[in-house]
NULUMBA-129832 format. One line per field, with one value per residue: residue number from 1; y negated, x negated, z negated of N, C-alpha, C in turn. Coordinates in steps of 0.05 Angstrom, whole numbers, plus 5000, padded with zeros to 4 digits. Last residue first. Layout:
% NULUMBA-129832
resi c(NUM_...) $
n_Y c(Y_...) $
n_X c(X_...) $
n_Z c(Z_...) $
ca_Y c(Y_...) $
ca_X c(X_...) $
ca_Z c(Z_...) $
c_Y c(Y_...) $
c_X c(X_...) $
c_Z c(Z_...) $
***
This chain:
% NULUMBA-129832
resi c(89_88_87_86_85_84_83_82_81_80_79_78_77_76_75_74_73_72_71_70_69_68_67_66_65_64_63_62_61_60_59_58_57_56_55_54_53_52_51_50_49_48_47_46_45_44_43_42_41_40_39_38_37_36_35_34_33_32_31_30_29_28_27_26_25_24_23_22_21_20_19_18_17_16_15_14_13_12_11_10_9_8_7_6_5_4_3_2_1) $
n_Y c(8001_7962_7976_8018_7992_7961_8001_8025_7982_7971_8019_8015_7969_7984_8025_7994_7962_8003_8022_7977_7967_8014_8003_7956_7974_8012_7978_7948_7990_8014_8010_8049_8062_8089_8045_8019_8056_8055_8002_8004_8039_8007_7964_7989_8009_7960_7936_7971_7960_7906_7911_7943_7909_7866_7891_7905_7853_7833_7869_7857_7804_7807_7830_7819_7843_7911_7970_7982_7946_7975_8004_8054_8057_8080_8134_8145_8135_8174_8220_8212_8214_8267_8296_8280_8300_8355_8364_8357_8400) $
n_X c(6443_6418_6417_6379_6332_6324_6314_6268_6232_6230_6207_6157_6136_6134_6095_6050_6045_6033_5985_5953_5951_5925_5875_5861_5859_5817_5774_5771_5760_5712_5660_5630_5633_5680_5715_5704_5724_5777_5789_5779_5821_5865_5858_5862_5914_5942_5927_5950_6004_6008_6001_6044_6087_6077_6083_6137_6160_6144_6171_6225_6228_6219_6262_6327_6369_6357_6354_6312_6268_6225_6228_6212_6158_6152_6161_6116_6073_6082_6074_6020_5995_6008_5981_5928_5924_5929_5884_5843_5851) $
n_Z c(2531_2503_2450_2447_2459_2414_2375_2395_2394_2339_2322_2347_2323_2270_2275_2291_2245_2207_2229_2226_2171_2154_2179_2151_2098_2102_2114_2067_2030_2049_2079_2102_2154_2157_2151_2199_2236_2224_2239_2293_2308_2294_2328_2378_2377_2373_2421_2458_2444_2458_2514_2529_2515_2550_2600_2597_2595_2645_2679_2665_2679_2734_2758_2732_2709_2690_2665_2630_2587_2542_2497_2510_2506_2456_2466_2500_2465_2426_2457_2471_2420_2405_2444_2431_2379_2390_2421_2383_2350) $
ca_Y c(8022_7959_7954_8023_8012_7948_7982_8040_7995_7951_8011_8037_7969_7962_8032_8015_7950_7986_8040_7990_7947_8009_8027_7956_7953_8021_7998_7935_7973_8029_7988_8046_8044_8104_8066_8006_8049_8080_8011_7987_8047_8033_7959_7975_8027_7980_7923_7969_7987_7914_7894_7952_7936_7862_7879_7926_7872_7820_7867_7885_7812_7793_7847_7808_7828_7882_7956_7994_7950_7962_7976_8050_8049_8051_8119_8148_8119_8146_8215_8214_8190_8245_8298_8275_8271_8343_8368_8339_8373) $
ca_X c(6460_6419_6433_6407_6342_6329_6336_6292_6239_6241_6234_6175_6140_6151_6123_6061_6051_6057_6008_5958_5963_5952_5890_5863_5877_5844_5783_5776_5784_5737_5678_5629_5611_5656_5715_5698_5695_5762_5792_5763_5793_5861_5858_5837_5892_5944_5920_5921_5994_6011_5983_6017_6085_6076_6057_6117_6164_6135_6142_6214_6233_6201_6238_6302_6375_6356_6373_6313_6295_6226_6232_6240_6168_6147_6179_6144_6076_6083_6099_6040_5993_6017_6010_5938_5922_5948_5910_5845_5856) $
ca_Z c(2543_2532_2458_2440_2479_2440_2372_2392_2419_2358_2312_2352_2352_2278_2267_2308_2271_2204_2225_2252_2190_2146_2186_2181_2106_2095_2133_2092_2027_2047_2071_2073_2147_2160_2130_2174_2236_2220_2211_2277_2312_2281_2299_2370_2380_2352_2396_2457_2443_2430_2498_2533_2503_2521_2592_2599_2573_2620_2680_2662_2652_2718_2755_2742_2734_2686_2681_2656_2597_2569_2494_2508_2532_2459_2449_2509_2489_2418_2444_2492_2436_2389_2441_2457_2383_2372_2433_2406_2339) $
c_Y c(8018_7980_7952_8001_8018_7967_7969_8023_8011_7963_7990_8031_7992_7962_8009_8023_7970_7972_8024_8008_7959_7988_8024_7980_7952_8000_8008_7955_7959_8011_7999_8024_8039_8088_8082_8026_8035_8074_8036_7995_8030_8042_7986_7972_8015_8000_7943_7956_7986_7942_7902_7937_7945_7888_7875_7916_7894_7838_7855_7885_7839_7800_7834_7827_7818_7868_7926_7979_7962_7968_7961_8020_8046_8041_8089_8133_8121_8128_8186_8208_8189_8218_8274_8276_8263_8312_8354_8340_8353) $
c_X c(6489_6437_6437_6426_6371_6340_6344_6317_6264_6248_6246_6204_6159_6156_6142_6090_6062_6065_6033_5982_5970_5966_5919_5880_5882_5865_5811_5786_5791_5761_5707_5647_5609_5631_5689_5697_5687_5732_5777_5765_5774_5832_5853_5835_5866_5921_5922_5911_5963_6000_5984_5997_6056_6073_6055_6089_6143_6138_6131_6184_6221_6204_6218_6279_6349_6362_6373_6332_6295_6253_6234_6247_6199_6159_6176_6164_6105_6088_6103_6068_6015_6017_6021_5969_5933_5948_5931_5872_5859) $
c_Z c(2537_2545_2488_2449_2473_2460_2399_2389_2417_2385_2331_2345_2360_2308_2274_2301_2290_2230_2223_2251_2216_2164_2179_2190_2136_2102_2128_2113_2054_2046_2070_2062_2116_2153_2132_2151_2210_2219_2205_2247_2295_2284_2284_2341_2371_2353_2373_2431_2441_2426_2468_2516_2505_2506_2562_2592_2574_2596_2654_2662_2647_2688_2736_2738_2747_2712_2674_2675_2625_2580_2521_2505_2531_2485_2452_2492_2501_2443_2437_2480_2458_2405_2426_2458_2411_2377_2416_2419_2362) $
***
């Protein structure tokens, strides 16, 4: 199970990094995009972990909302990364 989560995290990280432009005129844009991607990634992980903790504590509705929010935010980030990478090439 641990190998599955490691693979899933690496795949997610690779897909998310598509949002960072490779060919830009400025290094600042690339650094800001990478920082934004990392910030959202840590936010998704925190929200998912918090949701799992709430479910384990017995607050099923709150935990399920947090987990669903993390999944939706992660999917939105992946879709935005794929859309942005398609326009830059």
